[in-house]
C-alpha positions in Angstrom: -18.0 -25.1 -85.3 -17.1 -28.5 -83.8 -16.6 -28.5 -80.1 -13.0 -29.3 -79.0 -12.7 -32.0 -76.4 -11.3 -31.1 -72.9 -7.9 -32.1 -71.9 -7.6 -35.4 -70.0 -6.3 -33.7 -66.9 -9.4 -31.7 -66.7 -11.9 -34.4 -67.6 -10.8 -37.1 -65.2 -8.4 -35.2 -62.9 -10.8 -35.0 -60.0 -10.1 -38.6 -59.0 -6.3 -38.0 -59.0 -6.7 -34.8 -56.9 -8.8 -36.7 -54.3 -6.3 -39.5 -54.2 -3.5 -37.0 -53.8 -5.3 -35.4 -50.9 -5.8 -38.7 -49.2 -2.1 -39.5 -49.6 -1.1 -36.2 -48.1 -3.4 -36.7 -45.1 -2.0 -40.2 -44.6 1.5 -38.8 -44.8 0.8 -36.0 -42.4 -0.9 -38.4 -39.9 2.1 -40.8 -40.1 4.5 -38.0 -39.6 2.5 -36.8 -36.6 2.5 -40.3 -35.1 6.3 -40.5 -35.6 7.1 -37.1 -34.3 4.5 -37.1 -31.5 7.2 -37.6 -28.8 9.2 -34.7 -30.1 6.1 -32.5 -30.3 5.1 -33.4 -26.8 8.6 -32.6 -25.4 8.7 -29.3 -27.3 5.3 -28.4 -26.0 6.4 -29.2 -22.4 9.6 -27.2 -22.8 7.5 -24.2 -23.9 5.2 -24.6 -20.9 8.1 -24.9 -18.5 9.7 -21.7 -20.0 6.4 -19.9 -19.6 6.1 -21.0 -16.0 9.7 -19.9 -15.3 9.0 -16.4 -16.8 5.8 -16.1 -14.7 7.8 -17.1 -11.6 10.5 -14.5 -12.4 7.9 -11.8 -12.9 6.1 -12.6 -9.7 9.3 -12.6 -7.6 9.9 -9.2 -5.9 13.0 -7.3 -6.9 14.7 -7.8 -3.6 14.2 -11.6 -3.9 15.6 -12.1 -7.4 19.2 -12.0 -6.3 18.9 -15.0 -3.9 16.9 -16.8 -6.6 19.6 -16.4 -9.2 22.2 -17.5 -6.6 20.1 -20.7 -5.9 19.8 -21.5 -9.6 23.5 -21.0 -10.1 24.3 -23.2 -7.1 22.1 -26.0 -8.5 23.8 -25.8 -11.9 27.2 -25.9 -10.4 26.4 -28.9 -8.3 24.9 -30.7 -11.3 28.0 -30.0 -13.3 30.4 -31.4 -10.6 28.4 -34.6 -9.9 29.5 -37.6 -12.0 27.0 -38.1 -14.9 25.3 -34.9 -13.6 24.6 -33.2 -17.0 23.3 -36.5 -18.5 21.0 -37.1 -15.6 19.9 -33.5 -15.7 19.1 -33.8 -19.4 17.1 -37.0 -18.8 15.2 -35.4 -16.0 14.4 -32.3 -18.1 13.2 -34.4 -21.0 11.0 -36.5 -18.6 9.6 -33.3 -17.0 8.9 -31.8 -20.5 7.2 -35.0 -21.6 5.0 -35.0 -18.5 4.3 -31.2 -18.8 3.6 -31.4 -22.5 1.1 -34.3 -22.5 -2.3 -33.5 -23.8 -4.7 -33.4 -20.8 -7.8 -35.4 -21.2 -9.9 -33.0 -19.2 -12.9 -31.7 -21.1 -13.4 -28.1 -22.0 -14.6 -26.2 -19.0 -18.3 -25.5 -19.4 -19.7 -22.1 -19.8 -21.7 -20.2 -17.3 -24.7 -22.0 -15.8 -28.2 -20.6 -16.2 -28.0 -18.6 -13.0 -24.7 -17.1 -14.0 -26.0 -16.4 -17.5 -28.9 -14.6 -16.0 -26.5 -12.4 -13.9 -24.5 -11.6 -17.0 -27.6 -10.8 -19.0 -28.9 -8.4 -16.3 -25.5 -6.7 -16.1 -25.4 -6.3 -19.9 -28.9 -4.8 -20.0 -27.9 -2.3 -17.2 -24.9 -1.1 -19.3 -26.9 -0.6 -22.5 -28.0 3.0 -21.7 -24.4 4.0 -21.0 -22.6 2.2 -23.8 -25.0 2.7 -26.7 -25.8 5.6 -29.1 -28.6 6.0 -31.6 -26.2 6.9 -34.4 -24.2 3.6 -34.1 -25.0 1.4 -37.1 -23.7 -1.8 -35.5 -24.1 -1.2 -31.7 -22.2 -3.4 -29.4 -24.8 -2.8 -26.7 -28.5 -3.1 -27.5 -31.5 -4.2 -25.6 -31.9 -7.9 -26.1 -28.4 -8.2 -27.6 -25.8 -10.9 -27.2 -23.7 -10.2 -24.1 -20.9 -12.7 -25.2 -19.7 -10.0 -27.7 -19.3 -7.5 -24.9 -17.9 -9.7 -22.1 -14.7 -11.2 -23.4 -14.0 -13.2 -20.2 -15.7 -13.8 -16.9 -15.0 -15.7 -13.7 -17.3 -16.6 -10.8 -16.7 -17.4 -7.1 -18.0 -20.3 -5.1 -21.3 -18.5 -4.5 -22.0 -18.0 -8.2 -21.3 -14.2 -8.2 -18.9 -12.5 -10.6 -15.3 -12.3 -9.3 -13.6 -11.1 -12.5 -15.0 -9.7 -15.7 -13.5 -8.1 -18.8 -15.8 -5.7 -20.6 -15.5 -4.3 -24.1 -17.0 -0.9 -24.7 -17.4 1.2 -27.9 -14.6 3.7 -28.7 -16.9 6.7 -28.6 -17.5 6.2 -24.8 -16.0 9.1 -22.9 -13.7 7.0 -20.7 -11.4 9.9 -20.1 -13.9 11.8 -18.0 -14.1 10.8 -14.3 -17.8 11.4 -14.1 -18.5 8.9 -16.9 -16.2 6.3 -15.3 -17.9 6.8 -11.9 -21.3 6.1 -13.5 -20.2 2.8 -14.9 -18.4 1.8 -11.7 -21.6 2.5 -9.7 -23.7 0.3 -12.1 -21.2 -2.6 -11.9 -21.0 -2.4 -8.2 -24.8 -2.4 -7.8 -25.3 -5.3 -10.1 -22.4 -7.4 -8.7 -22.8 -6.8 -5.0 -22.4 -3.7 -2.8 -20.7 -5.4 0.2 -17.6 -6.3 -1.8 -14.6 -4.2 -2.9 -13.8 -3.9 -6.6 -10.8 -2.8 -8.5 -11.4 -1.1 -11.9 -8.6 -1.2 -14.5 -9.5 1.0 -17.5 -7.6 0.3 -20.7 -8.3 3.4 -22.8 -6.2 2.1 -25.7 -8.0 -1.2 -26.1 -11.4 0.1 -25.0 -11.6 -2.6 -22.3 -12.5 -2.5 -18.6 -11.4 -5.2 -16.2 -13.4 -5.5 -13.0 -11.8 -7.6 -10.2 -13.2 -8.4 -6.8 -10.4 -7.7 -4.2 -10.0 -10.1 -1.3 -10.2 -8.6 2.2 -6.9 -7.4 3.7 -5.6 -9.4 6.7 -6.7 -7.9 10.0 -4.9 -10.4 12.3 -1.4 -8.8 11.9 -0.2 -7.7 15.4 2.4 -5.1 16.2 6.0 -6.4 15.9 9.5 -5.5 14.9 9.3 -5.0 11.2 12.3 -5.6 9.0 12.9 -2.1 7.7 15.8 0.3 7.3 16.3 3.4 9.5 13.9 6.1 8.2 11.3 3.6 7.0 8.0 3.4 8.8 5.3 0.8 8.1 1.9 2.4 7.9 0.1 -0.8 7.2 -0.3 -3.5 4.6 -1.9 -3.5 1.1 -2.5 -5.6 -2.0 0.4 -7.5 -3.6 -0.2 -5.7 -6.9 0.2 -2.2 -5.4 3.9 -2.5 -4.2 7.0 -4.4 -5.2 8.2 -5.4 -1.8 7.1 -7.8 0.9 8.0 -8.0 4.6 8.4 -11.2 6.6 5.9 -11.3 9.4 5.2 -13.7 12.3 1.7 -14.7 13.3 2.1 -17.1 16.2 4.2 -19.9 14.8 3.3 -19.1 11.2 5.5 -16.9 9.0 4.3 -15.2 5.9 5.3 -12.3 3.5 2.9 -9.4 3.3 3.3 -6.3 1.0 3.6 -3.1 3.2 3.0 0.6 2.7 6.3 2.2 3.6 6.6 5.9 4.5 10.2 7.2 4.3 11.3 10.1 6.5 14.6 11.9 7.1 16.6 14.7 5.5 16.3 13.3 1.9 12.6 12.3 2.0 10.1 14.0 -0.2 7.1 13.8 2.2 8.5 14.4 5.7 5.1 14.9 7.6 1.9 12.9 7.8 -1.7 13.7 8.2 -4.1 10.9 9.4 -7.8 11.5 9.0 -10.5 9.1 10.2 -13.9 8.6 11.7 -14.5 7.7 15.3 -13.4 4.1 15.8 -11.6 4.1 12.5 -8.1 3.5 13.9 -6.3 6.8 13.8 -5.1 6.4 17.4 -4.0 2.8 16.6 -1.9 4.1 13.7 -0.3 6.8 15.9 0.6 4.2 18.5 2.1 1.9 15.8 4.2 4.8 14.5 5.3 5.7 18.0 6.5 2.2 18.7 8.5 2.1 15.5 9.9 5.6 16.0 11.3 4.7 19.5 13.7 2.2 17.9 15.9 4.9 16.5 14.7 8.3 17.8 12.8 10.3 20.4 9.1 10.9 20.6 7.0 13.8 21.9 3.3 13.1 22.2 0.5 15.6 22.5 -3.0 14.2 23.1 -5.8 16.7 22.6 -8.7 14.6 23.6 -7.1 13.6 27.0 -8.4 10.0 27.1 -5.1 8.5 28.2 -4.5 6.4 25.1 -0.8 6.9 25.3 -0.3 6.7 29.1 1.6 3.4 28.7 4.4 5.3 27.1 5.0 7.7 30.0 8.5 7.3 31.5 9.8 5.1 28.8 13.3 5.6 27.2 13.0 7.9 24.2 9.6 9.3 25.2 10.3 13.0 26.0 6.8 13.8 27.2 3.1 12.7 26.9 1.0 15.8 27.3 -2.8 16.1 27.3 -3.3 19.4 29.0 -3.2 22.8 27.3 -0.3 24.2 29.3 1.8 21.1 28.9 1.0 20.8 25.2 2.0 24.5 24.6 5.2 24.1 26.5 6.1 20.9 24.7 5.5 22.4 21.3 7.4 25.5 22.1 10.3 23.4 23.2 10.0 21.5 19.9 10.2 24.8 18.0 13.4 25.8 19.8 14.9 22.3 19.3 14.2 22.5 15.6 16.0 25.9 15.5 18.9 24.5 17.5 19.3 21.5 15.1 19.2 23.8 12.1 21.9 26.0 13.4 24.1 23.0 14.5 23.7 21.3 11.1 24.5 24.5 9.2 27.6 25.2 11.2 28.8 21.6 10.8 28.3 21.8 7.0 30.2 25.1 6.8 33.1 23.5 8.7 33.0 20.5 6.5 32.0 18.1 9.2 29.0 15.7 9.4 26.1 16.8 11.5 26.3 16.0 15.3 24.8 12.8 16.6 22.0 14.7 18.5 21.0 16.3 15.2 21.0 13.0 13.2 18.8 11.4 15.9 15.2 11.6 14.7 12.7 13.6 16.7 9.0 12.7 16.2 6.2 15.1 17.2 2.9 13.1 17.4 -0.3 15.1 17.8 -3.7 13.3 18.3 -6.7 15.6 17.9 -4.9 19.0 18.1 -8.1 20.9 17.2 -9.5 20.2 20.6 -6.9 22.4 22.2 -7.8 25.4 20.0 -11.1 26.4 21.7 -9.5 25.8 25.1 -6.6 28.1 24.3 -9.1 30.8 22.9 -11.1 30.6 26.1 -8.0 31.0 28.2 -6.8 33.9 26.1 -3.9 32.0 24.6 -2.8 31.4 21.0 -3.7 28.1 19.3 -0.9 25.6 19.9 -1.0 24.7 16.2 0.8 27.9 15.5 3.9 26.5 17.3 4.1 23.8 14.5 5.1 26.3 11.9 8.9 25.9 12.4 8.9 22.1 12.7 6.7 21.7 9.7 8.6 24.1 7.4 12.1 23.3 8.5 11.8 19.9 10.1 13.1 17.8 7.2 16.8 19.1 7.3 16.6 19.1 11.1 15.4 15.4 11.1 12.1 16.4 12.8 8.9 14.6 11.7 5.4 15.7 12.5 2.4 13.4 12.6 -1.1 14.9 13.0 -4.2 12.7 13.5 -7.6 14.3 13.3 -11.2 13.4 12.8 -12.7 13.9 9.3 -15.3 16.3 10.5 -12.7 18.5 12.3 -10.3 18.9 9.5 -11.5 22.5 9.0 -10.0 23.3 12.4 -6.4 22.6 11.2 -4.4 25.5 10.2 -3.3 26.1 6.6 0.3 25.4 7.6 -0.5 21.9 8.8 -2.6 21.1 5.7 0.0 22.5 3.3 3.0 20.6 4.7 1.4 17.2 5.5 1.3 15.8 1.9 1.6 12.2 3.1 -2.1 11.3 3.8 -3.9 8.4 5.4 -7.7 8.1 5.5 -9.2 5.5 7.9 -12.7 4.3 8.5 -15.8 4.3 6.2 -16.0 7.2 3.8 -17.5 8.2 0.5 -15.4 8.6 -2.6 -15.8 12.4 -2.4 -14.5 12.4 1.2 -11.5 10.2 0.3 -10.6 12.5 -2.6 -10.8 15.6 -0.4 -8.4 14.0 2.1 -6.0 12.2 -0.2 -6.1 14.6 -3.2 -7.1 11.8 -5.7 -9.9 9.2 -5.8 -9.0 5.6 -5.1 -9.1 3.0 -7.8 -11.3 0.7 -5.7 -14.8 1.1 -4.4 -14.9 1.8 -0.6 -17.4 -0.3 1.4 -19.6 0.9 4.2 -18.7 -1.8 6.8 -14.9 -1.9 7.4 -12.8 -3.2 10.3 -10.9 -0.8 12.5 -7.6 0.4 10.9 -8.9 -0.1 7.4 -8.6 2.7 4.9 -6.4 4.2 2.2 -3.0 5.8 2.0 -1.3 8.2 -0.5 2.2 9.5 -0.2 2.5 12.8 -1.9 1.6 12.5 -5.6 1.9 8.7 -5.7 -0.9 6.2 -6.2 -3.7 5.5 -3.7 -3.2 2.2 -1.8 -5.6 0.2 0.2 -4.4 0.0 3.8 -4.8 -2.1 6.9 -3.1 -0.9 10.0 -1.5 -3.5 12.3 -3.4 -4.2 15.5 -1.7 -1.9 18.1 -4.1 -1.5 21.0 -3.5 0.1 24.4 -1.9 -2.7 26.4 -3.8 -1.5 29.5 -7.2 -1.9 27.7 -8.9 -5.0 29.1 -11.3 -5.2 26.1 -8.5 -5.7 23.6 -7.3 -9.1 22.5 -4.7 -10.6 24.9 -2.4 -11.6 22.1 -2.3 -8.1 20.7 -1.8 -6.5 24.1 1.2 -8.8 24.8 2.7 -7.9 21.4 2.6 -4.2 22.3 4.1 -4.8 25.7 6.9 -6.7 24.1 7.8 -3.7 22.0 7.9 -1.1 24.8 11.3 0.2 25.7 12.4 -0.1 29.3 11.4 2.5 31.8 13.8 5.4 32.6 15.6 5.3 35.9 13.6 7.3 38.5 15.3 10.5 39.8 16.4 10.1 43.4 15.0 12.8 45.7 17.6 15.4 46.4 18.5 16.1 50.1 17.3 19.2 51.7 19.4 22.3 51.0 21.1 23.9 54.0 20.8 27.6 54.4 23.7 29.4 52.7 24.9 26.2 50.9 25.8 26.6 47.1 23.2 25.2 44.7 24.6 22.7 42.2 23.0 22.6 38.7 20.5 19.8 38.4 21.1 17.0 36.0 17.4 16.6 35.3 16.2 19.4 33.0 12.5 20.0 32.8 11.1 19.8 29.3 9.6 23.3 29.2 12.9 24.8 30.6 15.4 22.9 28.4 15.6 25.6 25.7 16.4 29.3 25.9 13.2 31.3 25.4 14.9 34.7 25.4 14.6 34.9 21.6 11.2 34.8 20.0 10.2 32.0 17.6 10.3 34.3 14.6 13.9 35.3 15.1 15.5 32.3 13.5 18.9 33.1 12.0 18.9 33.3 8.2 22.0 31.1 8.0 20.1 28.4 9.9 17.2 28.3 7.4 19.4 28.2 4.4 20.1 24.6 4.8 20.0 22.4 1.7 16.9 20.5 0.9 
């Protein structure tokens, strides 16, 4: 059979196809050259829009309203100025062209040999935990390529890892705390133990992001914080943990720092606080900071079990009902606080039944601050008395509707000496000083998402309010103003916050025999309440207050 010749389009069509491709490339190149300004402006507008979205996302919620007002004011001024819209459009196009230009900077180089060695060692350390013998295509294997497992990495100025994103196989048990803890220990050991790390586990995407946290500021002194009544600043934390910042002054410098706010009052969920710490961890500093903030709107009763005189500077100040360090004075003060709580409950209940708001003396907050109360227990037992902690039962159980707040500070090794009532009703917790993850979980009720370090400054720890997240915490510097070893700047800051001293009581003239005795205007603290009724005999109607 004779062979049929091929069509001409198939025999010599290769040259035509090649010429067509060259014409298409030339046309595309010409169009790109012609439309290059438009492409540059479009790219710049896209980058400006992305920057605006990031700016809006980083702005706290309480600052978005002023930002919108500022933008609207600028738009209004531009619209009213002659040729304003035209000039604004020209400025926007120029900014877009500048923003959308192609940068001539070369591609950032990869890790240097020293950094590559660090990543390789870290990869090899993770192989026993992220590998399985049954895996046909293991992501982690001895001598494998770590670039498949580490999707992104950043290094600090010293060449150590500052941020690392790790991919791990789906069969890894990332839902078990023990498995997570093993990986976190390995990463911390290979990246540096003296730093603090944050671990973000993405169980959906099988990724772990390790971030080195910067140290919290330790130079913030006590000052008047911009807070609402019922809000107490426990300290300051990371910007990613809270959605609010406070304006602070540091000499002539002003800055915004994210705080850890504890809300108290009749409508709060965690009305009482427990502070646990090690010696020198800053528990007394936090109690002093809380006392100075509480004196702005309420009255304070302080019981110091250790008797070192850390709160002597508050004696005789307005709003300070008493500063007791002895067993007899502490028992009398706490017994008065019990009767005062009962009185407030009865007054508030009667006012609600009558359809009236609570009286002013009921709405004024009463703070009961106890530092090392377990020291008083053995002293009371030796003297044949009951533990003063038993007198906290009524303020702890019924203090929220009576606007009574209890703060207990104790050492970690003495927490077993606290009564069950104190531990049960103080669900707002703060742990200060160096501690292991197990100790932090025992105090806070949940492990922190960061790795604690061994060497921490005073006032450094963690805070958890109820069932909320665990926050890193740095307590503002609030030393005893009469302590010569403290910094002069911090001492002066505390002295500036102290209320004025109460007017001294003039000595009464001698009483003549047979003269009538007028009632004294000064009522002693331990005699200001009627003790004819026992503590347990609280009226049922008084305890049936809402909340």
